C-alpha angles and dihedrals in degrees: 000000000000124000091248092047091052090049095049092042089054092042125170096038141129137253112210122222109236095198089070092058124096098267093195089059096032098136093056093047093050090047089061092049094047092062093052130076092265112119104172132067115197124217116197104205112191126174103193090243105071091040127006101256129077120212132153140333140194099303090059093048091047090050094057106092111193141128091234119105111260108233106194119195111194114207093173134122118256099354098182095103095037105052096083093061091055090049092047088051090060107274115163095181122030116192120189125184122249088223096052099079144028086225106040091145088061090049091056092044089053090049089055090062096054118090122217106269095209096046122359090194094066093049135213116282118214123214137185121203128202128205115230092256094051117107113239086227087086090069096063100080090042103053093096092055103049139077095190139022118205124202118204114219094190134035109268120249103020120099129222099042126141130221110279112236089210087073091080096063090046088052090055094047092047091049087056092048090051091050092050089051092061088215132117102256126160125220122221131185120201134182137047096024114149141162087265098058108021091095087063088069093055111115092009093117097246115141099197132035120190114213132161126166089033086070104027100049096141090255124063112356094163094055092041090053092050090050094049093050092047093049093048090050095043094109 
């Protein structure tokens, strides 16, 4: 089964941000996640240029040994010459930002030529992400080159932000665009999603919800993951 098929089969589901885990006890944290229904582990890659924070790169991705799909969100400037290193490091999903390159269509085309380094039979899923202030019109010429659209519900790289309510109307519009494309494309929402508001996304039509500290809170990641999944699937 392909990565995209696995995602759509599990929909709606969550992708858990690894950077919020206790990195000094990462093996134990991941072991709890791996016995849950969670299938996707989310990697936020920031370069300090596209957005102000700097996080991790291919060596970190390669070093994480897990049966979970590696969902890699590249918040980096001009990713064309960099995407291959993330695929080689084990990425199953590579999402690039529409705002990150003058030639994002070319980036997505290039990703389409790269086989999954872990298992060529499950393929590599290509994603495009949009910041909250980016018009959805930029998606129109990209729909034939993507397997997933990610809508950010906060501006990437700044802490302390809350989920933007305008995201709901954007979800509805993108769902219409996906239907009109006639293709299988997953819809993901990322940013500001907590135990208090994840149920608001239940029934919205999203396939994947990215969440981090709501699961990796340093206490009960297994119970937290179960809660988040149940809340997302409550309608």
